[in-house]
C-alpha positions in Angstrom: 0.1 -0.2 0.1 1.7 3.2 -1.0 0.3 5.9 1.3 3.3 8.3 1.2 1.9 11.0 -0.7 -1.8 11.1 0.3 -3.5 13.6 2.5 -6.3 12.7 5.0 -9.2 13.4 2.4 -7.4 11.2 -0.1 -7.0 8.2 2.2 -10.6 8.6 3.4 -11.9 8.9 -0.2 -9.9 5.6 -1.1 -11.3 3.7 1.9 -14.7 4.7 1.0 -14.3 3.6 -2.4 -12.8 0.2 -1.7 -14.8 -0.6 1.3 -17.9 1.6 1.7 -19.5 -0.5 4.3 -16.7 -0.9 6.6 -17.1 0.3 10.2 -15.2 3.6 10.4 -16.5 5.8 13.3 -18.4 4.5 16.2 -20.0 5.8 19.5 -22.8 4.6 21.8 -25.4 5.3 19.1 -23.7 2.7 16.5 -21.2 2.7 13.8 -20.8 5.1 10.8 -19.6 3.2 7.7 -16.6 4.4 5.4 -19.1 5.7 2.8 -21.3 7.6 5.2 -18.1 9.1 7.0 -16.9 10.2 3.6 -20.1 11.8 2.6 -20.5 13.5 5.9 -17.1 15.0 5.7 -17.5 16.3 2.2 -21.0 17.9 2.9 -19.5 19.4 6.1 -16.7 20.9 4.3 -18.8 22.2 1.6 -21.0 24.0 4.2 -18.1 25.6 6.2 -16.8 26.9 2.9 -20.2 28.5 2.2 -19.9 30.3 5.5 -16.4 31.9 4.4 -14.1 29.3 5.9 -11.1 28.2 3.9 -7.4 28.1 3.2 -5.5 30.4 5.7 -8.5 30.5 8.2 -7.8 29.3 11.7 -10.7 27.9 13.2 -11.0 26.9 17.0 -12.7 23.6 17.5 -13.6 22.5 21.1 -12.2 18.8 20.6 -15.0 16.7 22.3 -13.9 13.1 21.9 -17.2 12.1 19.7 -17.6 10.6 16.4 -19.3 13.7 15.1 -16.7 16.1 16.3 -14.3 13.8 14.3 -16.4 14.5 11.2 -16.4 18.3 12.0 -12.6 18.2 12.5 -12.0 16.4 9.0 -14.8 18.6 7.5 -12.7 21.6 8.6 -9.7 20.1 6.5 -12.2 19.7 3.7 -13.0 23.3 3.8 -9.2 24.1 3.8 -9.1 25.7 7.3 -6.7 24.9 9.8 -8.6 23.3 12.9 -7.1 24.6 16.2 -7.9 21.8 18.7 -8.7 23.1 22.2 -9.4 21.2 25.4 -12.9 20.3 25.7 -12.9 20.9 29.4 -12.6 24.6 28.9 -14.6 27.2 27.0 -12.6 28.2 23.9 -11.7 31.6 24.9 -10.3 30.1 28.1 -8.4 27.5 26.3 -6.9 30.0 24.1 -6.0 32.3 26.7 -4.1 29.6 28.7 -1.6 29.1 25.8 -1.5 32.9 24.7 -2.6 32.0 21.0 -1.4 34.7 18.7 -3.0 35.6 15.5 -6.7 35.9 14.6 -9.0 32.9 15.4 -11.6 33.3 12.4 -14.3 31.2 14.2 -15.0 29.1 16.8 -17.0 25.8 16.6 -18.6 23.6 19.4 -20.7 20.6 19.4 -24.0 21.2 21.0 -26.1 18.2 20.5 -25.8 14.8 19.1 -25.5 16.1 15.4 -25.5 19.9 15.9 -22.7 22.3 16.3 -22.6 26.2 17.1 -20.5 28.2 14.7 -19.5 31.6 16.4 -18.3 33.6 13.2 -18.1 37.4 12.7 -19.9 38.3 16.1 -22.9 36.2 15.2 -23.8 32.6 16.2 -25.0 30.1 13.6 -26.3 26.4 13.9 -25.1 23.5 11.9 -26.9 20.2 11.7 -24.7 17.4 10.3 -27.9 15.3 9.6 -29.6 18.2 7.6 -26.9 19.2 5.2 -27.6 19.6 1.5 -26.8 16.5 -0.5 -25.1 18.6 -3.1 -21.7 19.6 -2.5 -19.2 21.8 -4.4 -16.0 20.3 -5.6 -14.1 19.3 -2.6 -10.8 20.9 -1.8 -7.8 18.4 -1.6 -5.5 20.9 0.1 -1.7 20.8 0.0 -0.8 18.2 2.7 2.0 20.6 3.6 -0.2 23.3 4.7 -0.8 24.1 8.4 -3.7 21.5 9.2 -4.0 21.4 12.8 -2.7 23.4 15.8 -2.5 21.4 19.0 -1.2 22.5 22.3 1.7 21.0 24.6 0.3 19.9 27.8 1.9 22.5 30.0 2.9 20.0 32.5 6.5 21.4 32.6 5.5 25.2 31.7 3.5 27.4 29.6 1.5 25.7 26.7 3.0 26.0 23.2 0.7 26.0 20.1 2.4 23.5 17.8 1.5 23.7 13.9 1.1 20.3 12.2 0.5 19.5 8.6 -1.2 16.6 7.2 1.9 15.3 5.9 3.5 15.3 9.2 0.8 13.1 10.4 0.5 10.9 7.5 4.5 10.6 7.5 4.3 9.2 11.2 1.6 6.7 10.3 3.8 5.6 7.0 6.6 4.9 9.5 4.5 2.9 12.1 2.5 0.8 9.6 4.9 -2.2 9.4 5.7 -1.8 13.2 2.3 -1.7 14.6 0.6 -5.0 13.6 -2.1 -3.4 11.6 -5.0 -5.5 10.1 -7.9 -4.7 7.8 -10.6 -5.5 10.3 -8.9 -3.4 13.2 -11.3 -1.3 15.5 -9.4 1.0 17.9 -10.3 2.3 21.3 -10.7 6.0 21.1 -9.8 6.8 24.7 -7.3 9.6 24.4 -7.8 13.4 23.9 -8.2 14.4 20.4 -6.6 17.8 21.2 -3.3 15.8 22.1 -1.1 14.4 19.6 -1.6 10.8 20.6 -5.3 10.9 20.2 -5.0 13.0 16.9 -2.7 10.5 15.2 -5.1 7.6 16.1 -8.0 9.5 14.4 -5.9 10.3 11.3 -5.0 6.8 11.1 -8.6 6.0 10.5 -8.4 8.1 7.3 -5.0 7.0 6.2 -4.8 3.4 7.4 -8.7 2.5 7.2 -9.2 1.2 10.7 -12.4 1.9 12.6 -12.3 4.0 15.7 -14.7 3.9 18.6 -15.5 6.6 21.1 -17.1 5.5 24.2 -19.0 8.1 26.1 -17.1 8.0 29.3 -13.3 7.3 29.9 -13.3 5.7 33.4 -11.7 2.2 33.2 -14.9 0.3 33.6 -16.5 2.0 30.7 -13.4 1.5 28.7 -13.4 -2.3 29.5 -16.9 -2.6 28.8 -16.5 -0.9 25.4 -13.5 -3.3 24.3 -15.7 -6.3 25.3 -19.0 -5.3 23.7 -17.5 -3.7 20.5 -14.7 -6.3 20.1 -12.0 -3.5 19.6 -8.7 -5.0 18.6 -6.4 -2.3 19.2 -5.5 0.9 21.4 -3.2 3.9 22.3 -2.6 4.6 25.9 -0.2 5.5 28.6 1.3 3.2 31.2 -1.2 4.4 33.7 -4.2 3.5 31.7 -2.9 0.1 31.0 -2.1 -0.7 34.6 -5.8 0.4 35.7 -7.2 -1.8 32.9 -5.1 -4.8 34.2 -6.2 -4.2 37.7 -10.0 -3.7 36.9 -10.4 -6.1 34.0 -12.1 -8.8 36.4 -15.2 -10.2 34.6 -14.5 -8.5 31.1 -13.7 -10.5 28.1 -10.8 -8.8 26.5 -10.0 -11.5 24.1 -10.4 -9.3 21.1 -7.8 -6.8 22.1 -4.6 -7.7 20.1 -2.3 -4.9 20.4 -1.5 -1.3 21.7 1.0 1.4 21.6 2.1 2.4 25.0 4.1 5.5 25.8 3.9 9.0 27.6 5.6 7.8 30.5 8.0 5.3 32.1 7.0 1.6 32.8 9.3 -0.8 34.3 10.3 -4.2 32.9 8.2 -6.0 35.5 5.1 -4.0 34.8 5.5 -4.4 31.0 5.5 -8.2 31.2 2.8 -8.1 33.7 0.5 -6.0 31.6 1.1 -8.3 28.4 0.5 -11.4 30.5 -2.5 -10.0 32.2 -4.2 -8.2 29.3 -3.1 -11.1 26.9 -1.9 -8.4 24.1 1.2 -7.3 22.4 2.4 -3.7 23.8 4.4 -1.7 21.5 6.3 1.1 23.1 6.5 4.5 21.2 8.3 7.8 22.0 7.2 11.0 20.4 6.1 14.6 21.3 3.8 17.3 20.0 6.6 18.8 17.8 7.5 15.6 16.3 4.7 13.2 16.6 6.7 10.0 16.5 10.3 9.7 17.2 10.9 6.3 17.6 8.8 2.9 17.9 9.3 -0.8 18.7 8.2 -3.4 16.3 5.5 -5.9 17.2 8.0 -8.6 16.1 10.7 -7.4 18.6 11.4 -9.9 21.5 9.5 -9.1 24.6 12.9 -8.1 26.3 13.5 -5.5 23.7 10.1 -3.9 23.9 10.0 -3.9 27.7 13.3 -2.2 28.0 13.5 0.3 25.3 11.3 2.6 23.0 12.6 0.9 19.8 14.4 2.2 17.0 14.2 5.6 15.3 11.4 5.8 12.7 12.8 5.2 9.3 11.9 8.5 7.8 13.6 10.4 10.6 17.0 11.2 11.2 17.7 10.7 15.1 21.2 11.5 16.8 22.3 11.7 20.4 24.3 14.8 21.0 26.7 15.5 23.8 26.6 19.0 25.7 29.4 20.2 23.3 27.3 19.3 20.3 29.2 16.5 19.1 27.5 13.1 18.4 27.7 10.6 21.2 29.0 7.0 20.8 26.6 3.9 20.9 25.8 3.3 24.6 26.6 7.1 25.5 23.9 9.1 26.9 23.0 12.6 25.6 20.3 14.7 24.3 17.9 13.3 21.7 17.7 15.3 18.4 15.8 14.4 15.4 14.6 15.8 12.0 12.4 14.5 9.3 8.9 14.6 7.7 7.0 14.1 10.9 8.6 17.4 12.5 6.5 20.3 13.1 6.9 23.3 10.8 7.0 25.6 13.8 4.9 27.2 16.6 1.8 29.3 16.0 3.1 33.1 15.5 6.7 32.3 15.5 9.1 31.6 12.9 9.5 28.2 11.4 11.5 25.7 13.5 12.1 23.3 10.5 15.6 22.9 9.2 18.3 21.4 11.4 17.9 19.2 14.2 15.1 19.5 16.9 16.4 19.4 20.3 13.7 17.5 22.2 15.3 18.1 25.7 15.1 14.5 26.3 18.0 12.5 27.4 18.8 8.9 26.2 21.1 6.7 24.4 21.2 4.2 21.5 22.4 0.6 22.1 24.7 -1.4 19.9 21.5 -2.9 18.1 20.2 0.7 17.3 17.5 0.8 20.0 16.7 3.9 21.9 16.6 4.1 25.7 15.1 7.1 27.6 16.9 8.5 30.6 15.0 11.5 31.4 14.3 15.3 30.7 17.4 17.3 30.3 15.9 20.3 32.4 14.6 17.7 35.1 18.2 16.7 36.0 18.4 17.3 39.6 21.7 18.7 41.0 22.4 17.8 44.3 25.6 19.1 46.1 27.1 19.4 42.6 25.8 15.8 41.5 23.7 15.3 38.5 20.8 13.0 39.3 18.1 11.3 37.1 14.7 11.5 38.5 13.7 8.8 35.9 16.1 6.4 37.4 15.1 7.1 40.9 11.5 6.7 39.7 12.2 3.5 38.1 13.7 2.2 41.4 10.8 3.1 43.5 8.3 1.6 40.6 10.2 -1.7 41.0 9.5 -2.1 44.9 6.7 -4.4 45.9 3.4 -2.7 46.6 4.1 0.3 44.4 1.7 1.1 41.9 2.9 4.5 40.5 5.3 7.1 41.3 6.7 10.5 40.2 10.1 11.8 41.1 10.9 15.6 40.7 13.7 18.0 42.0 12.9 20.5 44.7 15.0 23.4 46.1 17.0 22.8 49.1 19.0 25.6 51.1 22.0 23.3 51.8 22.1 20.8 49.0 20.7 22.9 46.2 18.3 20.5 45.0 16.9 17.2 46.3 14.7 14.4 44.8 11.3 14.3 46.2 8.8 11.5 45.3 4.9 11.1 45.2 3.9 7.4 45.4 0.8 5.5 44.8 1.1 2.2 46.6 -1.0 -0.6 48.1 -2.7 -0.2 51.6 -0.2 -0.5 54.2 2.9 0.4 52.3 4.1 3.7 53.9 7.8 3.4 53.5 10.0 2.9 50.5 13.5 1.6 50.4 14.8 1.7 46.8 18.1 0.1 46.1 19.8 3.5 45.3 22.9 5.2 46.4 22.3 7.5 49.4 22.4 10.8 47.4 19.8 9.5 45.2 17.3 8.6 48.0 14.2 11.0 48.0 14.5 13.8 50.8 10.6 13.9 50.7 8.1 11.0 49.9 4.4 11.7 49.8 1.9 8.7 49.6 -1.4 9.4 47.6 -4.3 7.7 46.4 -3.8 8.9 43.0 -1.5 11.1 41.0 -2.6 14.6 39.8 -2.9 14.0 36.0 -3.2 16.2 32.9 -5.9 15.8 30.4 -3.9 13.6 28.3 -3.4 11.0 31.1 0.3 12.2 32.2 1.3 13.0 35.7 0.9 16.8 36.1 4.6 17.5 37.3 4.0 21.1 37.8 1.4 20.6 40.3 3.2 17.6 42.0 6.2 19.8 42.4 4.3 22.4 44.1 2.6 19.9 46.4 5.9 18.4 47.4 7.5 21.7 48.2 4.6 22.6 50.5 5.0 19.2 52.1 8.5 19.8 52.7 8.1 23.1 54.3 5.7 21.8 56.8 
C-alpha cells in the first residue's frame, strides 16, 4: 500500500471507494460506515466553505471526543481551514488564553447536540446540523498536505503551553513509518480513549483516514467504561499511557478482552516487570512508542521485537527520521553514551503558531537517552529535570524506576525541589497498596528522595500524564511543613 503522498481526504476517499460498508467511526449510537463518513465530511466541508471558511483561516474547535466532532474536524480540512484543537473541558476563549495564542481565530465551533454544532463567526452564532446538510456539495478541496492543518497545544505539565502547528503530511509520514511496526490488520477497530486535542489521540484518528481502521469513542473514559467498550464492541487495538494499561489490568475482572490484540504504549515510564505483567494479564502485544507534539513520533518498537527489547527500550528511530544523540558540546555521542535526543524528518512540526519556522536542522527534544549497539533507543529523562544535588547530577527517571520496582508500589513520580543546603533534592509522590508507607529503593544515598508523599492517585493532565508542575508544588509545600 503506497500511502506516502496521500492527504487525509485522499485516504478517506480511497477507503470509502474500496470498502464503503466498513465500520469507521463509532460511539454509543452505533457505527458510521466508511461511505457515510466520507459523505458527511464532504458535505460538512462544503457547508463551512459557504460560511466563508477556507485556506488560511484558523478555526478553534472544542475537541470533544466524539464521532461527530471527528467528522467536523475532517470537515474543516475539507474546507481548507486550519483546525485549532482546544481542550473540551474549557470554553474556547479560556483554552486559547491559557496558551497565549497569537493571530486571529476566524471562527469557533462547538458540538451542542448529537449532530448539531454552534459556529461563532463574525460576532454572530450559527447552528449547523450534520444530519440536515444538503446532499449536493461543491468540488471538494484536496488541500496541500504541507499546509498548516492542525494546531495542538503542549500539555503544559512542565511550563506554559505552546501552540504547535502540524501539517497533514506530518501525520501521514508518522503513520507511514508506524504501519509496518504496529501489527495493523484490515478488520482493526481501535479504542478512542485519548483526547483529540493531544497528539497521541489526534494521530489515532488520522490513522482511521489514512490506514482505514475503525475508531470507537466510548461516552465515558473511566476504566470500567473502557473495558466494557472493548468487550461489547470487540475492539482490537488502542493507544494508551502506562497508567491506563495498569488500571485496565487491575480492573479487568469479569470482562472478556480476548479481542484486544495490540496497543501502542507511551507517554511515561514503565518498568520491565510492569511491562511483562501487563502483556500477561491483558493478553496483548504492547508496542512502546516515543514522541512529542513537535515531532509526533520519534521512535517505535516493532510488534515482532522480542519482549525483552520492547520492555526495556522505545524501539528504533523511525525510518524516515534522522535521529542522533548529542553531547553537551554538540558532538555526536557514541553508542551506549547518554546525551540529548535530537531529530529531524517529515513528521517534524513546521513551527509554533505566531513564531518563525523551526524546520531545518535538528529539533532538540530536551530528552536524554542513548542508543544501544543494536540501534534501540533508551530514555534517561528530561534534560531540564536533572536534579543537581551537592554538585552531582541525578536522574529523576532512574530514581522513579527504582521506586516503581518496589513491591506494593503502583505509581510514582520523582521531581527536584530546592534545598538551602544541597541545592536540589529528589522528592517523590507515590501511589502504593494499603499498608505501604515506607520505601527503600536500591539506590545510592544521594539519590534517595528527601521527601516522599503517599497519595491515592497522582494529579494528571488531560492526556493522562502526571502533572509534574502540580506535583512539584505539592511536594514543595509538604517539605516546608
